[in-house]
C-alpha positions as CSV (number, residue, x, y, z in Angstrom):
1,M,109.6,95.8,98.7
2,S,109.0,94.8,95.1
3,H,109.4,98.7,94.0
4,V,110.5,101.6,96.2
5,Y,110.6,105.0,94.4
6,G,112.9,107.5,95.5
7,R,116.1,107.4,97.3
8,A,117.3,108.4,100.6
9,S,120.6,109.3,101.2
10,T,123.2,106.8,103.0
11,E,123.0,109.0,106.1
12,N,119.4,109.1,106.4
13,R,119.2,105.4,106.2
14,L,121.8,104.6,108.9
15,N,119.8,107.0,111.0
16,L,116.8,105.2,110.4
17,S,118.3,102.1,111.3
18,A,120.2,103.3,114.4
19,N,117.6,105.6,115.9
20,Y,114.5,104.4,114.3
21,S,113.4,107.9,113.5
22,P,113.0,109.5,109.8
23,G,115.3,112.5,111.2
24,T,114.9,115.9,110.2
25,M,113.0,116.4,106.9
26,K,113.9,119.4,105.5
27,T,111.5,121.2,102.5
28,P,113.3,121.3,99.2
29,E,114.3,124.8,98.7
30,S,113.6,124.3,94.5
31,E,111.8,121.5,92.6
32,S,111.4,120.6,89.1
33,G,108.9,121.8,86.4
34,L,107.4,118.3,86.2
35,A,107.0,118.1,89.9
36,L,105.5,122.1,90.2
37,L,103.2,121.0,87.2
38,A,102.3,118.1,89.2
39,R,101.5,119.7,92.3
40,L,99.3,122.7,90.9
41,G,97.6,120.4,88.5
42,T,94.3,118.7,88.7
43,R,94.3,115.1,89.5
44,P,91.4,112.6,88.4
45,S,88.3,113.3,90.6
46,M,87.4,110.7,93.5
47,K,83.8,112.0,93.3
48,N,82.1,109.0,92.1
49,I,84.3,106.1,93.9
50,D,81.3,104.6,95.6
51,S,78.1,106.5,96.1
52,Q,76.9,104.3,98.9
53,F,79.8,104.6,101.0
54,F,80.9,108.1,100.0
55,P,77.5,109.9,98.8
56,S,79.4,113.2,98.5
57,G,82.5,111.4,97.0
58,L,86.2,111.9,98.0
59,D,88.1,115.0,98.0
60,P,91.6,115.7,97.8
61,Y,93.1,115.7,101.3
62,D,90.6,113.2,102.4
63,I,92.0,110.2,104.6
64,V,89.5,107.4,105.1
65,E,90.4,104.5,107.7
66,V,88.9,101.4,107.7
67,S,89.1,99.2,110.9
68,G,87.7,96.1,112.2
69,N,88.4,92.5,113.7
70,K,90.2,89.9,111.6
71,G,88.0,88.5,109.1
72,T,85.4,91.0,108.5
73,G,86.3,91.7,105.0
74,K,89.0,94.7,105.4
75,S,91.2,93.9,102.4
76,S,88.3,92.7,100.3
77,F,86.6,96.0,101.0
78,I,89.7,97.8,99.8
79,S,90.0,95.8,96.6
80,H,86.6,97.1,95.8
81,L,87.6,100.3,96.3
82,I,90.9,99.8,93.9
83,L,88.9,98.6,91.0
84,N,86.5,101.5,91.3
85,A,89.0,103.9,91.3
86,L,91.3,102.0,88.3
87,M,88.1,101.5,85.9
88,P,87.0,104.2,83.6
89,E,83.8,106.0,83.9
90,A,82.6,104.6,80.6
91,W,83.5,102.1,77.9
92,Y,82.0,101.1,74.5
93,G,79.0,103.2,75.7
94,I,78.8,101.4,79.2
95,K,78.7,103.3,82.2
96,L,81.1,101.5,84.2
97,G,81.0,104.2,87.1
98,G,84.8,104.2,87.7
99,S,87.1,107.2,88.4
100,S,90.2,106.2,85.8
101,C,92.6,107.2,88.1
102,G,96.0,106.1,89.1
103,V,96.5,104.1,92.4
104,V,99.6,103.5,94.7
105,F,99.0,100.3,96.7
106,I,101.4,100.1,99.7
107,D,100.9,96.4,101.0
108,A,102.3,95.6,104.6
109,D,100.0,92.9,105.2
110,L,100.6,90.8,102.1
111,H,97.3,89.9,101.3
112,F,97.2,91.4,97.9
113,S,96.9,88.9,94.5
114,I,97.4,90.5,91.2
115,L,95.4,87.4,89.5
116,Q,92.6,87.9,91.8
117,M,92.4,91.7,91.2
118,E,92.5,90.8,87.2
119,N,89.8,87.9,87.8
120,M,87.8,90.4,89.8
121,L,88.0,93.2,87.2
122,Q,87.4,91.1,84.2
123,R,84.1,89.4,86.5
124,R,82.9,93.1,86.8
125,I,83.3,94.1,83.2
126,K,81.6,90.9,82.0
127,K,78.8,91.3,84.5
128,M,78.0,94.7,83.2
129,V,78.4,93.6,79.5
130,K,75.8,91.2,80.3
131,S,73.2,93.5,82.3
132,A,73.9,96.2,79.3
133,R,72.9,93.6,76.8
134,A,69.6,92.6,78.6
135,E,68.8,96.2,79.1
136,V,69.2,97.0,75.1
137,K,67.1,93.9,74.9
138,G,64.4,95.2,77.3
139,L,64.6,92.6,79.9
140,G,66.9,94.2,82.4
141,G,63.9,96.7,83.7
142,S,66.1,99.6,84.3
143,K,64.8,103.2,84.7
144,A,66.6,106.0,82.2
145,A,68.2,107.4,85.4
146,D,69.9,104.0,86.3
147,S,70.7,103.1,82.8
148,L,74.3,101.1,82.1
149,V,73.8,102.1,78.6
150,C,75.2,105.7,78.0
151,S,75.8,105.7,74.3
152,P,73.5,103.1,72.5
153,K,75.4,103.4,69.0
154,A,78.7,102.4,70.8
155,F,77.7,99.7,72.6
156,Q,76.0,98.5,69.2
157,D,79.2,98.6,68.0
158,F,80.9,96.4,70.4
159,L,78.4,93.9,70.2
160,H,79.1,93.8,66.6
161,L,82.4,93.1,66.9
162,G,81.9,89.0,67.4
163,K,83.0,87.1,70.5
164,R,86.5,86.9,70.0
165,Q,87.0,90.3,69.5
166,Q,84.6,91.1,72.4
167,E,86.9,89.0,74.7
168,S,90.1,90.7,73.2
169,E,88.8,94.1,74.1
170,I,87.7,93.0,77.6
171,N,91.2,91.7,78.3
172,K,92.6,95.0,76.9
173,L,90.6,97.5,79.1
174,T,91.7,95.1,82.0
175,R,95.4,95.6,81.2
176,D,94.7,99.3,80.8
177,C,93.2,99.6,84.0
178,L,96.1,97.3,86.1
179,K,98.7,99.7,84.3
180,N,97.7,102.5,86.5
181,L,98.4,100.7,89.9
182,V,101.4,101.2,91.3
183,Y,102.1,98.0,93.8
184,L,104.5,98.6,96.4
185,K,105.2,95.6,98.9
186,C,106.7,95.7,102.2
187,T,107.9,92.9,104.1
188,D,109.7,94.7,107.1
189,S,109.1,97.8,109.3
190,F,112.2,99.9,107.9
191,Q,110.9,99.2,104.1
192,F,107.7,100.4,105.1
193,T,108.8,103.6,106.9
194,I,111.4,104.3,103.6
195,T,108.3,103.9,101.3
196,L,105.9,106.3,103.3
197,L,109.0,108.9,103.3
198,S,109.4,108.5,99.5
199,L,105.9,109.2,98.4
200,D,106.6,112.8,97.4
201,E,109.4,111.5,94.9
202,L,106.6,108.8,93.7
203,T,103.7,110.9,92.8
204,Q,105.4,114.2,91.6
205,N,106.0,113.1,88.0
206,R,102.7,111.0,88.0
207,D,99.9,113.8,87.4
208,N,97.3,110.6,87.2
209,I,97.5,109.2,90.6
210,S,94.6,110.1,92.9
211,L,94.5,107.7,95.4
212,V,97.2,106.0,97.9
213,V,96.2,102.8,99.5
214,I,98.0,100.9,102.4
215,D,96.9,97.6,103.8
216,S,97.5,97.8,106.6
217,I,98.8,100.8,108.3
218,S,99.3,99.3,111.7
219,A,100.9,96.1,110.2
220,F,104.4,96.4,112.2
221,Y,102.9,97.9,115.1
222,W,103.9,95.3,117.4
223,Y,107.1,94.7,115.9
224,D,108.1,98.3,116.4
225,R,106.9,98.4,120.0
226,T,108.8,95.1,121.0
227,Y,112.0,95.6,119.2
228,K,112.3,99.1,118.3
229,A,110.9,102.0,120.3
230,G,111.3,100.6,124.1
231,T,108.4,102.4,125.5
232,W,104.6,102.8,124.5
233,Y,105.3,106.7,124.4
234,K,108.5,106.5,122.4
235,L,106.9,104.6,119.8
236,E,103.9,107.1,119.5
237,Q,106.1,109.6,119.1
238,H,108.0,107.9,116.5
239,Y,104.8,107.4,114.4
240,N,104.0,111.3,114.9
241,R,107.3,112.1,113.3
242,I,106.7,109.5,110.4
243,F,103.1,110.6,109.7
244,K,103.9,114.3,109.8
245,V,106.0,114.2,106.9
246,F,103.9,111.3,105.1
247,L,100.6,113.1,105.7
248,G,102.3,116.5,104.4
249,H,103.3,114.7,101.3
250,I,99.3,113.4,100.8
251,R,98.4,117.1,101.3
252,K,101.3,118.6,98.9
253,H,100.0,116.5,95.9
254,K,96.0,116.8,96.7
255,L,95.8,112.8,97.0
256,V,92.9,110.5,99.0
257,L,94.6,108.2,101.5
258,L,92.7,105.2,102.3
259,T,93.9,102.8,104.8
260,S,92.9,99.7,106.7
261,R,93.9,99.3,110.6
262,Q,93.9,96.7,112.7
263,A,91.6,96.5,115.9
264,L,94.5,95.7,118.4
265,F,93.1,97.6,121.4
266,Q,89.5,98.3,122.9
267,K,88.7,101.8,123.6
268,R,89.5,102.8,127.2
269,S,86.8,104.1,129.4
270,S,88.3,106.2,132.0
271,K,91.7,108.6,132.5
272,E,92.7,106.0,135.1
273,E,93.1,103.2,132.8
274,R,95.4,105.5,130.6
275,K,97.4,106.8,133.4
276,T,97.9,103.3,134.7
277,S,98.9,102.0,131.3
278,Y,101.7,104.6,131.2
279,Q,102.7,104.3,134.9
280,N,106.1,103.1,134.1
281,E,106.6,105.3,130.9
282,D,108.4,108.9,130.7
283,V,105.1,110.9,130.1
284,D,104.1,114.1,131.3
285,G,100.8,115.9,131.2
286,D,97.2,115.1,131.2
287,F,95.3,112.9,128.5
288,D,92.1,112.3,127.0
289,V,91.6,108.4,126.8
290,T,88.2,108.5,125.1
291,D,90.1,109.7,122.2
292,Y,93.3,107.9,122.2
293,E,94.5,106.2,119.0
294,Y,97.7,103.7,119.6
295,L,98.9,105.0,116.2
296,G,99.5,108.7,117.9
297,R,97.7,111.8,117.9
298,E,99.3,113.2,114.5
299,W,97.4,110.3,112.9
300,A,94.4,110.2,114.6
301,S,93.9,114.0,114.4
302,A,94.1,113.6,110.4
303,V,91.9,111.0,109.8
304,T,88.5,112.8,108.2
305,Q,86.2,109.5,107.9
306,R,86.4,106.1,109.6
307,I,84.7,103.0,108.5
308,Y,84.4,100.2,111.0
309,L,83.4,96.7,109.6
310,S,81.8,93.9,111.5
311,I,80.0,90.6,110.6
312,D,76.4,91.6,110.8
313,T,74.5,89.2,113.0
314,P,70.5,89.3,112.7
315,G,68.8,90.5,115.5
316,E,72.2,91.8,117.4
317,T,74.4,94.6,117.4
318,S,78.1,94.8,117.3
319,N,78.0,96.1,120.9
320,T,75.6,93.4,122.1
321,V,77.5,90.8,124.2
322,L,76.5,87.3,122.8
323,P,76.3,84.1,124.9
324,Q,79.7,82.1,125.3
325,E,78.7,79.2,123.0
326,Q,77.7,81.7,120.1
327,Q,81.1,83.9,120.7
328,V,83.2,80.6,120.1
329,H,80.9,79.5,117.1
330,N,81.4,83.0,115.7
331,M,85.3,82.9,116.3
332,Q,85.5,79.8,114.4
333,D,83.6,80.8,111.4
334,S,85.8,84.0,111.5
335,N,89.2,82.1,111.6
336,C,88.1,79.8,108.7
337,Q,87.1,82.7,106.7
338,G,89.9,84.8,107.2
339,E,89.5,87.9,104.7
340,E,86.9,86.4,102.9
341,S,87.8,85.1,99.2
342,F,86.5,86.2,95.9
343,S,87.4,82.9,94.6
344,I,84.4,81.0,96.3
345,M,82.3,79.9,93.1
346,D,79.5,77.9,94.5
347,K,77.8,80.3,97.1
348,S,74.4,81.9,96.3
349,T,73.4,85.2,97.7
350,K,71.6,83.7,100.8
351,E,74.4,81.8,101.6
352,R,77.2,84.5,101.6
353,T,78.3,86.3,105.0
354,T,76.5,89.7,105.4
355,Y,79.1,92.3,106.5
356,L,78.1,95.7,108.6
357,A,79.8,99.1,107.7
358,E,79.4,101.7,110.1
359,V,80.2,105.0,108.4
360,N,81.5,107.9,110.3
361,G,81.9,110.6,107.6
362,K,82.4,114.2,107.1
363,N,80.9,116.5,109.5
364,N,80.2,113.7,111.9
365,K,77.5,112.4,109.5
366,K,76.7,108.5,110.5
367,N,75.5,105.9,108.2
368,K,75.2,102.1,108.6
369,L,75.2,100.1,105.3
370,T,75.4,96.0,104.8
371,F,76.9,94.2,101.9
372,T,78.1,90.8,100.8
373,I,81.3,89.8,99.1
374,H,81.3,88.6,95.5
375,E,83.8,87.3,93.0
376,D,83.5,90.9,91.0
377,G,83.5,92.9,94.5
378,I,81.0,93.9,97.1
379,R,77.2,94.2,96.9
380,H,75.4,96.8,98.7
381,L,72.3,95.5,100.5
382,I,69.3,97.5,102.1
383,A,70.7,100.4,104.0
384,K,70.4,100.0,107.9
385,E,68.6,103.3,109.8
Protein backbone atom coordinates (compact mmCIF):
# COMPACT_ATOMS: atom_id res chain seq x y z
CA MET A 1 0.00 0.00 0.00
CA SER A 2 1.69 3.20 -1.07
CA HIS A 3 0.03 5.39 1.55
CA VAL A 4 -2.04 4.45 4.59
CA TYR A 5 -3.50 7.35 6.51
CA GLY A 6 -4.33 6.70 10.13
CA ARG A 7 -2.67 4.36 12.60
CA ALA A 8 -3.90 1.28 14.37
CA SER A 9 -2.53 0.31 17.74
CA THR A 10 -0.11 -2.60 17.97
CA GLU A 11 -2.70 -4.61 19.86
CA ASN A 12 -5.35 -4.09 17.17
CA ARG A 13 -2.89 -5.03 14.44
CA LEU A 14 -1.99 -8.26 16.25
CA ASN A 15 -5.65 -9.09 16.71
CA LEU A 16 -6.30 -8.46 13.05
CA SER A 17 -3.42 -10.69 12.03
CA ALA A 18 -4.21 -13.51 14.43
CA ASN A 19 -7.99 -13.60 14.41
CA TYR A 20 -8.58 -11.87 11.09
CA SER A 21 -11.16 -9.62 12.69
CA PRO A 22 -11.28 -5.83 13.08
CA GLY A 23 -12.01 -6.38 16.74
CA THR A 24 -14.28 -4.15 18.75
CA MET A 25 -14.36 -0.66 17.26
CA LYS A 26 -15.23 1.88 19.96
CA THR A 27 -16.75 5.21 19.03
CA PRO A 28 -14.38 7.99 20.15
CA GLU A 29 -15.73 10.02 23.04
CA SER A 30 -14.16 13.24 21.73
CA GLU A 31 -12.94 14.68 18.44
CA SER A 32 -10.82 17.58 17.32
CA GLY A 33 -12.25 20.86 16.12
CA LEU A 34 -11.10 20.16 12.56
CA ALA A 35 -12.76 16.74 12.63
CA LEU A 36 -16.01 18.26 13.90
CA LEU A 37 -16.02 20.94 11.20
CA ALA A 38 -15.29 18.34 8.50
CA ARG A 39 -18.10 16.10 9.73
CA LEU A 40 -20.68 18.89 10.02
CA GLY A 41 -19.51 20.90 7.03
CA THR A 42 -20.68 20.73 3.44
CA ARG A 43 -18.57 18.78 0.97
CA PRO A 44 -18.53 19.45 -2.81
CA SER A 45 -21.70 18.27 -4.54
CA MET A 46 -21.77 15.20 -6.80
CA LYS A 47 -25.01 16.16 -8.54
CA ASN A 48 -23.44 16.54 -11.99
CA ILE A 49 -20.97 13.63 -12.00
CA ASP A 50 -22.72 12.00 -15.01
CA SER A 51 -26.21 12.99 -16.15
CA GLN A 52 -26.68 9.82 -18.21
CA PHE A 53 -25.92 7.22 -15.56
CA PHE A 54 -27.14 9.35 -12.65
CA PRO A 55 -29.81 11.78 -13.90
CA SER A 56 -30.48 13.11 -10.38
CA GLY A 57 -26.80 12.99 -9.41
CA LEU A 58 -25.29 11.26 -6.41
CA ASP A 59 -26.11 12.24 -2.84
CA PRO A 60 -24.10 11.80 0.36
CA TYR A 61 -24.41 8.24 1.69
CA ASP A 62 -25.02 6.83 -1.83
CA ILE A 63 -23.21 3.54 -2.42
CA VAL A 64 -22.85 2.54 -6.08
CA GLU A 65 -21.74 -0.97 -7.01
CA VAL A 66 -20.40 -1.67 -10.52
CA SER A 67 -20.21 -5.35 -11.44
CA GLY A 68 -19.64 -7.45 -14.54
CA ASN A 69 -17.48 -10.18 -16.00
CA LYS A 70 -13.83 -9.68 -16.84
CA GLY A 71 -13.25 -7.42 -19.84
CA THR A 72 -16.53 -5.49 -19.56
CA GLY A 73 -14.86 -2.15 -18.85
CA LYS A 74 -15.34 -1.81 -15.08
CA SER A 75 -12.00 -0.11 -14.42
CA SER A 76 -12.39 2.17 -17.44
CA PHE A 77 -15.90 3.11 -16.34
CA ILE A 78 -14.63 3.98 -12.86
CA SER A 79 -11.73 6.03 -14.29
CA HIS A 80 -14.24 8.02 -16.33
CA LEU A 81 -16.25 8.89 -13.21
CA ILE A 82 -13.10 9.79 -11.27
CA LEU A 83 -12.21 12.32 -13.97
CA ASN A 84 -15.72 13.77 -13.83
CA ALA A 85 -15.33 14.20 -10.08
CA LEU A 86 -11.85 15.80 -10.23
CA MET A 87 -12.50 18.28 -13.04
CA PRO A 88 -13.92 21.74 -12.24
CA GLU A 89 -17.36 22.78 -13.36
CA ALA A 90 -15.93 25.54 -15.58
CA TRP A 91 -12.49 26.75 -16.66
CA TYR A 92 -11.58 29.79 -18.80
CA GLY A 93 -15.24 30.17 -19.75
CA ILE A 94 -15.62 26.53 -20.88
CA LYS A 95 -18.14 24.19 -19.27
CA LEU A 96 -16.11 21.15 -18.21
CA GLY A 97 -19.03 19.74 -16.23
CA GLY A 98 -16.94 18.40 -13.36
CA SER A 99 -17.66 18.27 -9.64
CA SER A 100 -14.35 19.81 -8.48
CA CYS A 101 -14.07 17.48 -5.49
CA GLY A 102 -11.42 15.35 -3.87
CA VAL A 103 -11.34 11.60 -4.48
CA VAL A 104 -9.90 8.76 -2.41
CA PHE A 105 -9.02 5.87 -4.72
CA ILE A 106 -8.30 2.49 -3.09
CA ASP A 107 -6.65 0.30 -5.72
CA ALA A 108 -6.85 -3.41 -4.86
CA ASP A 109 -6.85 -4.81 -8.42
CA LEU A 110 -3.69 -2.86 -9.37
CA HIS A 111 -5.11 -1.67 -12.71
CA PHE A 112 -4.51 2.02 -12.04
CA SER A 113 -1.95 4.07 -13.97
CA ILE A 114 -1.37 7.72 -13.09
CA LEU A 115 0.13 8.34 -16.54
CA GLN A 116 -3.01 6.97 -18.15
CA MET A 117 -5.18 9.15 -15.92
CA GLU A 118 -3.12 12.23 -16.80
CA ASN A 119 -3.32 11.37 -20.51
CA MET A 120 -7.11 10.94 -20.32
CA LEU A 121 -7.52 14.24 -18.50
CA GLN A 122 -5.42 16.23 -20.96
CA ARG A 123 -7.13 14.68 -23.96
CA ARG A 124 -10.55 15.52 -22.56
CA ILE A 125 -9.60 19.14 -21.86
CA LYS A 126 -8.07 19.60 -25.32
CA LYS A 127 -11.10 18.03 -26.95
CA MET A 128 -13.44 20.42 -25.13
CA VAL A 129 -11.25 23.40 -26.01
CA LYS A 130 -11.36 22.36 -29.67
CA SER A 131 -15.16 21.97 -29.55
CA ALA A 132 -15.55 25.34 -27.83
CA ARG A 133 -13.34 27.01 -30.46
CA ALA A 134 -15.48 25.49 -33.24
CA GLU A 135 -18.61 26.67 -31.45
CA VAL A 136 -17.34 30.24 -31.23
CA LYS A 137 -16.53 30.16 -34.96
CA GLY A 138 -20.07 28.96 -35.66
CA LEU A 139 -19.01 25.47 -36.72
CA GLY A 140 -20.18 23.51 -33.69
CA GLY A 141 -23.90 23.74 -34.28
CA SER A 142 -24.60 23.59 -30.51
CA LYS A 143 -27.87 24.91 -29.13
CA ALA A 144 -27.79 27.60 -26.46
CA ALA A 145 -28.68 25.07 -23.74
CA ASP A 146 -25.88 22.73 -24.85
CA SER A 147 -23.29 25.45 -25.36
CA LEU A 148 -19.82 24.65 -24.06
CA VAL A 149 -18.91 28.32 -23.67
CA CYS A 150 -20.40 29.84 -20.54
CA SER A 151 -18.27 33.00 -20.59
CA PRO A 152 -17.26 34.16 -24.10
CA LYS A 153 -14.95 36.86 -22.71
CA ALA A 154 -13.00 34.41 -20.52
CA PHE A 155 -12.68 31.99 -23.42
CA GLN A 156 -11.46 34.74 -25.74
CA ASP A 157 -8.83 35.61 -23.15
CA PHE A 158 -7.68 32.01 -23.26
CA LEU A 159 -7.50 32.02 -27.07
CA HIS A 160 -5.36 35.16 -26.99
CA LEU A 161 -2.74 33.52 -24.76
CA GLY A 162 -0.94 31.85 -27.64
CA LYS A 163 -0.33 28.17 -28.24
CA ARG A 164 2.56 27.71 -25.79
CA GLN A 165 0.78 29.49 -22.95
CA GLN A 166 -2.41 27.53 -23.65
CA GLU A 167 -0.47 24.27 -23.27
CA SER A 168 0.96 25.57 -20.01
CA GLU A 169 -2.52 26.39 -18.66
CA ILE A 170 -3.83 22.95 -19.64
CA ASN A 171 -0.89 21.31 -17.86
CA LYS A 172 -1.53 23.44 -14.77
CA LEU A 173 -5.22 22.43 -14.73
CA THR A 174 -4.22 18.78 -15.06
CA ARG A 175 -1.85 19.03 -12.09
CA ASP A 176 -4.44 20.87 -9.98
CA CYS A 177 -7.03 18.16 -10.66
CA LEU A 178 -4.66 15.30 -9.83
CA LYS A 179 -3.63 17.00 -6.57
CA ASN A 180 -7.14 16.23 -5.31
CA LEU A 181 -6.68 12.49 -5.92
CA VAL A 182 -5.54 10.46 -2.90
CA TYR A 183 -4.25 7.12 -4.20
CA LEU A 184 -3.98 4.14 -1.83
CA LYS A 185 -2.47 0.93 -3.19
CA CYS A 186 -3.31 -2.34 -1.43
CA THR A 187 -1.32 -5.45 -2.27
CA ASP A 188 -2.73 -7.87 0.30
CA SER A 189 -5.83 -8.50 2.36
CA PHE A 190 -4.41 -7.14 5.61
CA GLN A 191 -3.48 -3.80 4.02
CA PHE A 192 -6.90 -3.60 2.44
CA THR A 193 -8.66 -4.13 5.78
CA ILE A 194 -6.49 -1.57 7.59
CA THR A 195 -7.10 0.98 4.80
CA LEU A 196 -10.88 0.62 5.05
CA LEU A 197 -10.80 1.01 8.82
CA SER A 198 -8.51 4.07 8.54
CA LEU A 199 -10.93 6.05 6.35
CA ASP A 200 -12.21 8.05 9.32
CA GLU A 201 -8.82 9.60 10.08
CA LEU A 202 -8.03 10.15 6.39
CA THR A 203 -11.18 12.15 5.60
CA GLN A 204 -11.80 14.06 8.82
CA ASN A 205 -9.20 16.73 7.95
CA ARG A 206 -9.98 16.87 4.22
CA ASP A 207 -13.26 18.67 3.68
CA ASN A 208 -12.89 18.65 -0.13
CA ILE A 209 -13.23 14.85 -0.39
CA SER A 210 -16.68 13.75 -1.55
CA LEU A 211 -15.99 10.46 -3.33
CA VAL A 212 -14.36 7.21 -2.20
CA VAL A 213 -13.59 4.68 -4.96
CA ILE A 214 -12.60 1.03 -4.50
CA ASP A 215 -11.45 -1.12 -7.41
CA SER A 216 -12.38 -3.77 -6.51
CA ILE A 217 -14.01 -4.46 -3.19
CA SER A 218 -13.90 -8.23 -3.78
CA ALA A 219 -10.23 -8.37 -4.87
CA PHE A 220 -9.12 -10.53 -1.94
CA TYR A 221 -12.24 -12.66 -1.58
CA TRP A 222 -10.73 -15.99 -2.64
CA TYR A 223 -7.57 -15.39 -0.64
CA ASP A 224 -9.63 -14.65 2.46
CA ARG A 225 -11.81 -17.66 1.85
CA THR A 226 -8.86 -20.02 1.40
CA TYR A 227 -6.33 -18.84 3.98
CA LYS A 228 -8.20 -16.80 6.57
CA ALA A 229 -11.85 -17.55 7.19
CA GLY A 230 -12.01 -21.34 7.05
CA THR A 231 -15.71 -21.50 6.17
CA TRP A 232 -18.11 -19.54 3.99
CA TYR A 233 -20.18 -18.52 6.99
CA LYS A 234 -17.21 -17.21 8.99
CA LEU A 235 -16.02 -15.24 5.97
CA GLU A 236 -19.43 -13.62 5.60
CA GLN A 237 -19.45 -12.69 9.28
CA HIS A 238 -15.94 -11.27 8.95
CA TYR A 239 -17.00 -9.04 6.04
CA ASN A 240 -20.10 -7.96 7.96
CA ARG A 241 -17.93 -6.69 10.82
CA ILE A 242 -15.53 -4.83 8.54
CA PHE A 243 -18.22 -3.23 6.39
CA LYS A 244 -20.22 -2.16 9.42
CA VAL A 245 -17.29 -0.02 10.59
CA PHE A 246 -16.24 1.14 7.12
CA LEU A 247 -19.75 2.11 6.00
CA GLY A 248 -20.17 3.90 9.30
CA HIS A 249 -17.25 6.14 8.28
CA ILE A 250 -18.90 6.78 4.89
CA ARG A 251 -22.13 7.91 6.56
CA LYS A 252 -20.38 9.90 9.28
CA HIS A 253 -18.50 12.06 6.78
CA LYS A 254 -21.35 12.26 4.22
CA LEU A 255 -19.36 10.64 1.43
CA VAL A 256 -20.30 8.87 -1.81
CA LEU A 257 -18.87 5.36 -2.28
CA LEU A 258 -18.24 3.91 -5.75
CA THR A 259 -16.93 0.36 -6.02
CA SER A 260 -16.38 -2.34 -8.59
CA ARG A 261 -17.18 -5.93 -7.71
CA GLN A 262 -16.16 -9.10 -9.50
CA ALA A 263 -18.93 -11.40 -10.70
CA LEU A 264 -17.73 -14.51 -8.86
CA PHE A 265 -21.00 -16.39 -8.63
CA GLN A 266 -24.18 -16.81 -10.60
CA LYS A 267 -27.33 -16.02 -8.66
CA ARG A 268 -28.81 -19.12 -7.08
CA SER A 269 -32.37 -19.91 -8.01
CA SER A 270 -33.62 -21.99 -5.09
CA LYS A 271 -33.38 -22.21 -1.34
CA GLU A 272 -32.30 -25.81 -1.55
CA GLU A 273 -29.16 -24.86 -3.49
CA ARG A 274 -28.18 -22.39 -0.78
CA LYS A 275 -28.79 -24.97 1.93
CA THR A 276 -26.71 -27.51 0.01
CA SER A 277 -23.79 -25.10 -0.21
CA TYR A 278 -23.96 -24.63 3.55
CA GLN A 279 -24.62 -28.26 4.49
CA ASN A 280 -21.13 -28.66 5.95
CA GLU A 281 -21.11 -25.22 7.57
CA ASP A 282 -22.04 -24.05 11.04
CA VAL A 283 -25.15 -22.11 10.00
CA ASP A 284 -28.56 -21.90 11.60
CA GLY A 285 -31.74 -20.28 10.35
CA ASP A 286 -33.44 -19.75 7.04
CA PHE A 287 -32.04 -17.91 4.01
CA ASP A 288 -33.50 -16.06 1.08
CA VAL A 289 -31.20 -17.28 -1.65
CA THR A 290 -32.35 -14.97 -4.41
CA ASP A 291 -31.03 -11.98 -2.40
CA TYR A 292 -27.81 -13.66 -1.29
CA GLU A 293 -24.61 -11.64 -1.81
CA TYR A 294 -21.23 -13.25 -1.24
CA LEU A 295 -19.86 -10.10 0.43
CA GLY A 296 -22.37 -10.43 3.24
CA ARG A 297 -25.67 -8.93 4.25
CA GLU A 298 -24.14 -5.76 5.71
CA TRP A 299 -22.79 -4.82 2.28
CA ALA A 300 -25.79 -6.04 0.27
CA SER A 301 -28.26 -3.99 2.32
CA ALA A 302 -26.13 -0.82 2.11
CA VAL A 303 -25.86 -0.58 -1.69
CA THR A 304 -28.23 2.06 -3.07
CA GLN A 305 -27.52 1.72 -6.81
CA ARG A 306 -26.20 -1.16 -8.89
CA ILE A 307 -24.73 -1.05 -12.40
CA TYR A 308 -24.07 -4.25 -14.32
CA LEU A 309 -21.70 -3.97 -17.30
CA SER A 310 -21.50 -6.36 -20.22
CA ILE A 311 -20.38 -6.39 -23.84
CA ASP A 312 -23.33 -5.43 -26.01
CA THR A 313 -24.04 -7.97 -28.73
CA PRO A 314 -26.42 -6.71 -31.46
CA GLY A 315 -29.60 -8.74 -31.49
CA GLU A 316 -28.76 -10.48 -28.23
CA THR A 317 -29.44 -9.73 -24.57
CA SER A 318 -27.24 -10.41 -21.61
CA ASN A 319 -29.49 -13.32 -20.60
CA THR A 320 -29.46 -15.02 -23.99
CA VAL A 321 -27.46 -18.23 -24.34
CA LEU A 322 -25.23 -17.99 -27.41
CA PRO A 323 -24.14 -20.94 -29.56
CA GLN A 324 -21.04 -22.64 -28.24
CA GLU A 325 -18.86 -21.43 -31.12
CA GLN A 326 -19.94 -17.83 -30.46
CA GLN A 327 -19.27 -18.21 -26.73
CA VAL A 328 -15.72 -19.38 -27.44
CA HIS A 329 -15.18 -16.50 -29.89
CA ASN A 330 -16.48 -13.90 -27.39
CA MET A 331 -14.34 -15.40 -24.62
CA GLN A 332 -11.23 -15.11 -26.78
CA ASP A 333 -12.07 -11.51 -27.62
CA SER A 334 -12.65 -10.72 -23.94
CA ASN A 335 -9.33 -12.24 -22.91
CA CYS A 336 -7.52 -10.25 -25.57
CA GLN A 337 -9.18 -6.98 -24.59
CA GLY A 338 -9.05 -7.33 -20.82
CA GLU A 339 -10.09 -4.02 -19.26
CA GLU A 340 -10.22 -2.04 -22.49
CA SER A 341 -7.26 0.30 -22.68
CA PHE A 342 -7.55 4.02 -23.38
CA SER A 343 -4.20 3.96 -25.17
CA ILE A 344 -5.57 2.35 -28.33
CA MET A 345 -5.26 5.14 -30.86
CA ASP A 346 -6.12 3.58 -34.22
CA LYS A 347 -9.74 2.57 -33.66
CA SER A 348 -12.58 4.47 -35.22
CA THR A 349 -15.88 4.75 -33.36
CA LYS A 350 -17.45 2.03 -35.51
CA GLU A 351 -14.63 -0.40 -34.74
CA ARG A 352 -14.80 0.03 -30.98
CA THR A 353 -16.45 -2.48 -28.68
CA THR A 354 -19.90 -1.40 -27.52
CA TYR A 355 -20.68 -1.93 -23.84
CA LEU A 356 -24.07 -2.24 -22.19
CA ALA A 357 -24.79 -0.77 -18.75
CA GLU A 358 -27.87 -1.98 -16.90
CA VAL A 359 -28.55 0.60 -14.19
CA ASN A 360 -30.70 -0.22 -11.20
CA GLY A 361 -30.99 3.19 -9.58
CA LYS A 362 -32.82 4.68 -6.65
CA ASN A 363 -36.43 3.65 -6.08
CA ASN A 364 -35.77 0.65 -8.36
CA LYS A 365 -35.64 2.86 -11.45
CA LYS A 366 -34.05 0.77 -14.19
CA ASN A 367 -32.35 1.97 -17.32
CA LYS A 368 -30.10 0.57 -20.05
CA LEU A 369 -27.40 2.57 -21.77
CA THR A 370 -24.72 1.74 -24.30
CA PHE A 371 -21.31 3.35 -24.52
CA THR A 372 -17.88 3.03 -26.10
CA ILE A 373 -14.48 3.54 -24.48
CA HIS A 374 -12.21 6.25 -25.88
CA GLU A 375 -8.88 7.84 -25.00
CA ASP A 376 -10.60 10.65 -23.08
CA GLY A 377 -13.17 8.50 -21.27
CA ILE A 378 -16.45 6.89 -22.25
CA ARG A 379 -18.97 8.21 -24.76
CA HIS A 380 -22.67 7.51 -24.46
CA LEU A 381 -24.65 6.13 -27.38
CA ILE A 382 -28.42 6.16 -27.86
CA ALA A 383 -30.11 4.95 -24.69
CA LYS A 384 -31.88 1.60 -24.93
CA GLU A 385 -35.52 1.35 -23.84
